[in-house]
DRENDO-1510 file (C-alpha; in Angstrom, 1 decimal, always signed):
<recs>
REC; n; res; u; v; w
REC; 1; MET; -4.6; +21.0; +24.6 .
REC; 2; THR; -1.7; +22.3; +22.5 .
REC; 3; ALA; -0.3; +20.9; +19.3 .
REC; 4; GLN; +3.0; +20.1; +21.0 .
REC; 5; GLU; +1.1; +18.2; +23.7 .
REC; 6; ILE; -0.8; +16.2; +21.1 .
REC; 7; ARG; +2.4; +15.5; +19.3 .
REC; 8; ARG; +4.2; +14.2; +22.4 .
REC; 9; LEU; +1.3; +11.8; +23.2 .
REC; 10; PHE; +1.2; +10.3; +19.8 .
REC; 11; GLU; +5.0; +10.0; +19.6 .
REC; 12; THR; +4.7; +7.2; +22.3 .
REC; 13; GLU; +3.2; +5.0; +19.6 .
REC; 14; PHE; +4.2; +6.5; +16.2 .
REC; 15; ASP; +7.4; +7.4; +14.5 .
REC; 16; ALA; +6.3; +10.6; +12.9 .
REC; 17; VAL; +3.5; +13.0; +14.1 .
REC; 18; GLY; +2.3; +16.2; +12.5 .
REC; 19; VAL; -0.6; +18.3; +13.9 .
REC; 20; ILE; -2.5; +20.8; +11.7 .
REC; 21; ARG; -5.8; +22.5; +11.6 .
REC; 22; SER; -8.5; +20.7; +9.5 .
REC; 23; SER; -9.0; +24.0; +7.6 .
REC; 24; THR; -5.4; +23.9; +6.4 .
REC; 25; TYR; -6.0; +20.5; +4.8 .
REC; 26; LEU; -9.5; +21.3; +3.6 .
REC; 27; ASN; -8.5; +24.6; +1.9 .
REC; 28; GLU; -5.5; +23.0; +0.1 .
REC; 29; ALA; -7.6; +19.9; -1.0 .
REC; 30; ARG; -10.3; +22.2; -2.4 .
REC; 31; ARG; -7.7; +24.4; -4.1 .
REC; 32; LEU; -6.4; +21.3; -5.9 .
REC; 33; GLY; -9.9; +20.3; -6.9 .
REC; 34; LYS; -10.1; +17.2; -4.8 .
REC; 35; GLN; -13.6; +15.9; -3.9 .
REC; 36; ILE; -13.5; +15.2; -0.2 .
REC; 37; PRO; -16.0; +15.4; +2.6 .
REC; 38; ASP; -15.9; +18.1; +5.2 .
REC; 39; PRO; -13.8; +17.2; +8.3 .
REC; 40; VAL; -15.8; +16.3; +11.3 .
REC; 41; TYR; -13.5; +17.9; +13.9 .
REC; 42; PRO; -11.2; +21.1; +13.8 .
REC; 43; THR; -7.9; +19.4; +14.3 .
REC; 44; LEU; -6.1; +16.8; +12.1 .
REC; 45; VAL; -3.3; +14.6; +13.4 .
REC; 46; VAL; -1.2; +13.0; +10.7 .
REC; 47; LEU; +0.7; +9.8; +11.7 .
REC; 48; GLY; +3.5; +7.7; +10.3 .
REC; 49; LEU; +4.6; +4.3; +11.4 .
REC; 50; SER; +7.7; +2.8; +9.7 .
REC; 51; TYR; +8.1; -0.7; +8.5 .
REC; 52; GLU; +11.1; -2.8; +7.4 .
REC; 53; ARG; +12.3; -3.6; +3.9 .
REC; 54; ARG; +12.5; -7.4; +3.8 .
REC; 55; LEU; +12.8; -9.3; +0.6 .
REC; 56; ILE; +11.7; -12.9; +0.4 .
REC; 57; LYS; +12.2; -14.9; -2.8 .
REC; 58; GLU; +9.5; -16.7; -4.5 .
REC; 59; THR; +9.8; -20.4; -5.2 .
REC; 60; LYS; +8.0; -22.8; -7.5 .
REC; 61; THR; +5.7; -23.7; -4.6 .
REC; 62; HIS; +5.3; -20.5; -2.7 .
REC; 63; LEU; +4.6; -16.9; -3.8 .
REC; 64; VAL; +5.3; -13.7; -2.0 .
REC; 65; PRO; +3.2; -10.4; -1.8 .
REC; 66; SER; +4.6; -6.9; -1.4 .
REC; 67; PHE; +6.5; -6.6; +1.8 .
REC; 68; TYR; +4.2; -3.9; +3.2 .
REC; 69; THR; +1.9; -6.8; +3.9 .
REC; 70; PHE; +4.5; -8.7; +6.1 .
REC; 71; GLY; +3.6; -9.2; +9.8 .
REC; 72; ARG; +0.2; -8.3; +11.2 .
REC; 73; ASP; -2.3; -6.3; +9.0 .
REC; 74; TYR; -1.2; -2.7; +9.3 .
REC; 75; HIS; -4.8; -1.5; +9.3 .
REC; 76; GLY; -5.5; -3.1; +12.7 .
REC; 77; VAL; -2.0; -2.2; +14.1 .
REC; 78; LEU; -2.3; +1.5; +13.4 .
REC; 79; LYS; -5.9; +1.7; +14.7 .
REC; 80; ALA; -4.9; -0.1; +17.9 .
REC; 81; ARG; -2.0; +2.3; +18.5 .
REC; 82; ILE; -4.3; +5.3; +17.9 .
REC; 83; ASP; -6.9; +4.0; +20.3 .
REC; 84; ALA; -4.2; +3.4; +22.9 .
REC; 85; VAL; -3.2; +7.1; +22.7 .
REC; 86; MET; -6.8; +8.4; +22.6 .
REC; 87; ALA; -7.8; +6.4; +25.7 .
REC; 88; ASP; -5.8; +9.0; +27.8 .
REC; 89; ILE; -7.0; +12.1; +25.9 .
REC; 90; ARG; -10.7; +11.6; +26.2 .
REC; 91; VAL; -12.0; +13.9; +23.5 .
REC; 92; PRO; -14.2; +12.9; +20.5 .
REC; 93; TYR; -12.1; +11.7; +17.6 .
REC; 94; GLU; -12.3; +9.7; +14.3 .
REC; 95; ALA; -9.4; +7.5; +13.2 .
REC; 96; LEU; -8.9; +6.7; +9.5 .
REC; 97; VAL; -6.5; +4.2; +8.0 .
REC; 98; ASP; -6.1; +3.6; +4.3 .
REC; 99; ASN; -9.7; +2.9; +3.2 .
REC; 100; HIS; -11.5; +6.3; +3.3 .
REC; 101; PRO; -12.3; +9.3; +1.1 .
REC; 102; HIS; -9.5; +11.6; +2.4 .
REC; 103; ASP; -6.1; +12.2; +0.9 .
REC; 104; GLU; -3.5; +10.9; +3.4 .
REC; 105; ARG; -0.6; +11.9; +1.2 .
REC; 106; LEU; -1.7; +15.5; +0.9 .
REC; 107; ALA; -2.2; +15.6; +4.7 .
REC; 108; ALA; +1.3; +14.1; +5.2 .
REC; 109; VAL; +2.9; +16.8; +3.0 .
REC; 110; LEU; +1.0; +19.6; +4.7 .
REC; 111; SER; +2.0; +18.4; +8.1 .
REC; 112; GLY; +5.7; +17.8; +7.2 .
REC; 113; ILE; +5.6; +14.0; +7.5 .
REC; 114; GLY; +7.4; +13.8; +4.2 .
REC; 115; THR; +7.6; +14.9; +0.6 .
REC; 116; MET; +5.7; +13.4; -2.3 .
REC; 117; GLY; +8.1; +11.3; -4.3 .
REC; 118; LYS; +8.0; +10.8; -8.1 .
REC; 119; ASN; +6.9; +7.2; -7.2 .
REC; 120; GLN; +3.8; +8.8; -5.7 .
REC; 121; LEU; +4.7; +7.7; -2.2 .
REC; 122; ILE; +5.4; +9.8; +0.9 .
REC; 123; ILE; +9.2; +9.9; +1.5 .
REC; 124; HIS; +10.3; +10.5; +5.1 .
REC; 125; ASP; +13.7; +11.9; +5.8 .
REC; 126; ARG; +14.7; +9.0; +8.2 .
REC; 127; TYR; +12.4; +6.1; +7.1 .
REC; 128; GLY; +12.2; +6.6; +3.3 .
REC; 129; SER; +9.0; +5.5; +1.7 .
REC; 130; TYR; +8.6; +2.6; +4.1 .
REC; 131; ILE; +6.0; +4.3; +6.3 .
REC; 132; PHE; +2.3; +3.7; +6.9 .
REC; 133; LEU; +0.0; +6.7; +7.2 .
REC; 134; ALA; -3.0; +7.3; +9.3 .
REC; 135; LEU; -5.3; +10.3; +10.1 .
REC; 136; VAL; -7.0; +11.3; +13.3 .
REC; 137; TRP; -9.6; +14.0; +13.5 .
REC; 138; MET; -9.9; +15.5; +17.0 .
REC; 139; ASP; -12.4; +17.8; +18.6 .
REC; 140; VAL; -9.7; +20.2; +19.8 .
REC; 141; ILE; -9.0; +23.8; +19.0 .
REC; 142; LEU; -5.3; +24.3; +18.3 .
REC; 143; ASP; -3.3; +27.2; +19.6 .
REC; 144; GLN; -0.9; +26.7; +16.7 .
REC; 145; GLU; +0.1; +23.9; +14.2 .
REC; 146; CYS; +3.0; +21.5; +14.7 .
REC; 147; ILE; +4.5; +21.0; +11.2 .
REC; 148; LEU; +7.6; +18.9; +10.9 .
REC; 149; ASP; +10.7; +20.0; +9.0 .
REC; 150; VAL; +11.2; +18.2; +5.7 .
REC; 151; ILE; +14.6; +17.9; +4.0 .
REC; 152; GLY; +15.2; +17.1; +0.3 .
REC; 153; ASP; +13.1; +15.9; -2.6 .
REC; 154; CYS; +13.6; +13.8; -5.7 .
REC; 155; GLY; +15.4; +16.4; -7.7 .
REC; 156; THR; +16.3; +15.2; -11.2 .
REC; 157; CYS; +16.2; +11.5; -10.2 .
REC; 158; ARG; +13.9; +9.3; -12.2 .
REC; 159; ARG; +14.9; +5.8; -11.3 .
REC; 160; CYS; +11.4; +4.8; -10.2 .
REC; 161; ILE; +10.0; +6.2; -13.5 .
REC; 162; ASP; +12.5; +4.2; -15.6 .
REC; 163; ALA; +12.1; +1.0; -13.5 .
REC; 164; CYS; +8.2; +0.9; -13.5 .
REC; 165; PRO; +7.2; -2.2; -15.4 .
REC; 166; SER; +4.0; -0.8; -16.6 .
REC; 167; ASP; +5.0; +2.8; -17.4 .
REC; 168; ALA; +2.6; +4.1; -14.8 .
REC; 169; LEU; +5.0; +6.8; -13.6 .
REC; 170; PHE; +6.2; +9.9; -15.5 .
REC; 171; GLU; +7.7; +13.3; -14.8 .
REC; 172; GLY; +5.0; +15.3; -13.0 .
REC; 173; GLY; +2.4; +12.6; -12.8 .
REC; 174; TYR; +1.0; +9.1; -12.4 .
REC; 175; ASP; -1.5; +7.0; -14.3 .
REC; 176; ILE; -3.1; +5.0; -11.5 .
REC; 177; ASN; -4.8; +2.7; -14.0 .
REC; 178; ARG; -1.5; +1.5; -15.3 .
REC; 179; CYS; +0.0; +0.8; -11.8 .
REC; 180; VAL; +0.6; -2.9; -11.2 .
REC; 181; SER; -0.2; -2.5; -7.5 .
REC; 182; GLN; -3.5; -0.9; -8.5 .
REC; 183; TYR; -4.7; -3.4; -11.1 .
REC; 184; ASN; -3.5; -6.6; -9.5 .
REC; 185; GLN; -5.8; -5.8; -6.6 .
REC; 186; SER; -8.8; -5.3; -8.9 .
REC; 187; LYS; -11.5; -7.8; -9.6 .
REC; 188; ARG; -11.4; -8.0; -13.4 .
REC; 189; ALA; -9.8; -9.8; -16.2 .
REC; 190; LEU; -6.3; -8.3; -17.1 .
REC; 191; THR; -4.9; -7.6; -20.5 .
REC; 192; SER; -1.9; -9.5; -21.8 .
REC; 193; GLY; +0.2; -6.4; -21.3 .
REC; 194; GLU; -0.8; -6.2; -17.6 .
REC; 195; MET; +0.0; -9.8; -17.2 .
REC; 196; ASP; +3.4; -9.3; -18.7 .
REC; 197; ALA; +4.2; -6.5; -16.2 .
REC; 198; HIS; +3.1; -8.6; -13.2 .
REC; 199; THR; +5.7; -8.6; -10.3 .
REC; 200; ALA; +4.4; -9.8; -6.9 .
REC; 201; LEU; +1.4; -11.9; -5.8 .
REC; 202; PHE; -0.1; -8.8; -4.4 .
REC; 203; GLY; +1.0; -5.2; -4.9 .
REC; 204; CYS; +4.4; -4.2; -6.3 .
REC; 205; ASP; +7.7; -3.0; -4.6 .
REC; 206; ILE; +9.8; -2.0; -7.6 .
REC; 207; CYS; +9.5; +1.8; -7.3 .
REC; 208; GLN; +10.5; +1.6; -3.6 .
REC; 209; ILE; +13.4; -0.9; -4.1 .
REC; 210; VAL; +15.1; +1.3; -6.7 .
REC; 211; CYS; +14.6; +4.6; -4.9 .
REC; 212; PRO; +18.0; +6.1; -3.7 .
REC; 213; ARG; +16.2; +7.8; -0.8 .
REC; 214; ASN; +15.5; +4.3; +0.6 .
REC; 215; ILE; +19.2; +3.5; +0.9 .
REC; 216; GLY; +20.8; +3.9; +4.3 .
REC; 217; ILE; +17.6; +4.8; +6.0 .
REC; 218; GLU; +16.7; +4.0; +9.6 .
REC; 219; SER; +14.9; +0.7; +10.1 .
REC; 220; LEU; +12.8; +0.3; +13.2 .
REC; 221; LYS; +11.5; -3.1; +14.3 .
REC; 222; HIS; +8.0; -2.8; +15.5 .
REC; 223; PRO; +6.8; -6.1; +17.1 .
REC; 224; GLU; +3.5; -6.3; +15.2 .
REC; 225; PHE; +5.4; -6.5; +12.0 .
REC; 226; ALA; +7.6; -9.4; +13.0 .
REC; 227; LEU; +7.6; -12.2; +10.4 .
REC; 228; SER; +5.0; -14.8; +11.1 .
REC; 229; GLY; +5.7; -17.4; +8.4 .
REC; 230; LYS; +2.6; -16.5; +6.5 .
REC; 231; GLU; +4.5; -14.1; +4.2 .
REC; 232; LYS; +5.0; -16.9; +1.7 .
REC; 233; ILE; +1.7; -18.3; +0.3 .
REC; 234; SER; +1.5; -21.9; -0.8 .
REC; 235; ILE; +0.2; -22.2; -4.4 .
REC; 236; HIS; -1.3; -25.5; -3.4 .
REC; 237; ASP; -3.2; -23.8; -0.5 .
REC; 238; LEU; -4.5; -21.1; -2.9 .
REC; 239; PHE; -6.0; -23.6; -5.3 .
REC; 240; THR; -7.2; -26.3; -2.9 .
REC; 241; LEU; -8.3; -24.7; +0.4 .
REC; 242; SER; -11.8; -23.3; +0.7 .
REC; 243; ASN; -12.1; -19.5; +1.2 .
REC; 244; LYS; -12.8; -20.1; +4.9 .
REC; 245; ALA; -9.9; -22.5; +5.4 .
REC; 246; PHE; -7.5; -20.2; +3.5 .
REC; 247; ALA; -8.5; -17.2; +5.6 .
REC; 248; LYS; -8.0; -19.2; +8.8 .
REC; 249; ARG; -4.5; -20.5; +7.8 .
REC; 250; TYR; -3.3; -17.0; +6.7 .
REC; 251; GLU; -5.3; -15.0; +9.3 .
REC; 252; GLY; -4.3; -11.5; +10.1 .
REC; 253; MET; -2.4; -10.8; +6.9 .
REC; 254; ALA; -3.1; -7.5; +5.0 .
REC; 255; TYR; -3.1; -9.3; +1.6 .
REC; 256; LEU; -6.4; -11.0; +2.5 .
REC; 257; TRP; -8.6; -7.9; +2.2 .
REC; 258; LYS; -9.3; -8.4; -1.5 .
REC; 259; GLY; -10.1; -12.1; -1.0 .
REC; 260; LYS; -8.6; -15.3; -2.1 .
REC; 261; THR; -9.8; -15.2; -5.7 .
REC; 262; VAL; -7.8; -12.1; -6.5 .
REC; 263; LEU; -4.7; -13.9; -5.1 .
REC; 264; MET; -5.5; -17.0; -7.2 .
REC; 265; ARG; -5.8; -14.8; -10.4 .
REC; 266; ASN; -2.4; -13.2; -9.6 .
REC; 267; ALA; -0.9; -16.6; -8.9 .
REC; 268; LEU; -2.0; -17.6; -12.4 .
REC; 269; LEU; +0.1; -14.7; -13.8 .
REC; 270; THR; +3.2; -16.0; -12.0 .
REC; 271; ILE; +2.5; -19.6; -13.2 .
REC; 272; ARG; +2.3; -18.2; -16.8 .
REC; 273; LYS; +5.4; -16.1; -16.5 .
REC; 274; LYS; +7.6; -18.9; -15.0 .
REC; 275; HIS; +6.0; -21.6; -17.2 .
REC; 276; LEU; +5.0; -23.8; -14.2 .
REC; 277; PHE; +3.3; -26.5; -16.1 .
REC; 278; GLU; +2.9; -28.7; -13.0 .
REC; 279; TYR; -0.1; -26.6; -11.9 .
REC; 280; ASP; -2.2; -27.6; -14.9 .
REC; 281; ALA; -4.5; -29.9; -12.9 .
REC; 282; LEU; -5.0; -27.4; -10.1 .
REC; 283; ILE; -5.9; -24.6; -12.5 .
REC; 284; ARG; -8.4; -26.8; -14.3 .
REC; 285; ALA; -10.0; -27.9; -11.1 .
REC; 286; SER; -10.4; -24.3; -10.1 .
REC; 287; MET; -12.4; -23.4; -13.2 .
REC; 288; LYS; -15.8; -23.9; -11.6 .
REC; 289; GLU; -19.0; -22.3; -12.8 .
REC; 290; THR; -19.2; -20.6; -9.4 .
REC; 291; MET; -16.0; -18.6; -10.0 .
REC; 292; PRO; -16.3; -15.1; -11.3 .
REC; 293; ASP; -16.0; -14.6; -15.1 .
REC; 294; TRP; -12.8; -12.5; -14.7 .
REC; 295; TYR; -11.1; -15.4; -13.0 .
REC; 296; LEU; -12.3; -17.9; -15.5 .
REC; 297; LYS; -11.1; -15.8; -18.5 .
REC; 298; THR; -7.7; -15.4; -16.9 .
REC; 299; ALA; -7.3; -19.1; -16.2 .
REC; 300; GLN; -8.3; -20.0; -19.7 .
REC; 301; TYR; -5.9; -17.4; -21.2 .
REC; 302; VAL; -3.0; -18.7; -19.0 .
REC; 303; LEU; -3.6; -22.4; -19.9 .
REC; 304; SER; -3.9; -21.4; -23.6 .
REC; 305; ASP; -0.6; -19.4; -23.4 .
REC; 306; LEU; +1.1; -22.4; -21.8 .
REC; 307; LYS; -0.1; -24.4; -24.8 .
REC; 308; ILE; -2.3; -26.6; -22.6 .
REC; 309; ASP; -5.8; -27.5; -23.9 .
REC; 310; THR; -8.4; -25.6; -22.0 .
REC; 311; PRO; -12.0; -26.4; -21.0 .
REC; 312; SER; -14.5; -24.3; -22.9 .
REC; 313; LEU; -16.3; -21.5; -21.0 .
REC; 314; LYS; -20.1; -21.3; -21.2 .
</recs>
């Protein structure tokens, strides 16, 4: 099976397909000092599936996560599309989406899916940075590689750097620990500075929204990412529904993967920022001994910052 044949098969389900030897990826990763496991198969297929930019405004009753979570959970969508293609190929393979030890962005650059932007996201010529990535290792020996042509880079532009609310981006690098999207998915108490930089209920879109290379791009409408109505999350649901009931009501959404308590903690940050005093009773009721310490500390801090008397923590 040739690289071009593999590419054509995957193009029935994906918007961008590059095919390289696993050794190409492995050698570059090792050269860069990355600690990655050895590939299981000799060929690496790098896939991109675009998604739409759709902005939904928050209200006093409903909060909104990053728009990459809109529609069905992309993890399942990409894996289902990969399995559909591989059903006809019938060779051993391993599909990876997001949560794995390999470097998807490095593979995307090597295969020509896109360039690495200063916002640390892969930027495709036609779809901008609004593109999901996936990797497929295949037990196939390539005749040659199929690397896509890439046009342009960020040049002297630094809009994402200047717009980043937590100063996580800088020329030539990125401090992942300062990234809003990184720490608002973590299970820990946040600093007051991190709370001040808070943007969305889950994740952050600012470095994509301000990027000039996301202007005038092609926008494809994949049916799995159609709006379901679960893109806006009720604050009342967050604080009153059980974990099981909440997961059932918002089933299939990508923002669920870190659990409801993380979303509750992030909702507290919006309540603090917008001075939504009306949620005082709900916050108090949520401060149960069974809740993790990082949530309780955040709730106490928010109530205190809103100048509301807080229950003492044991």
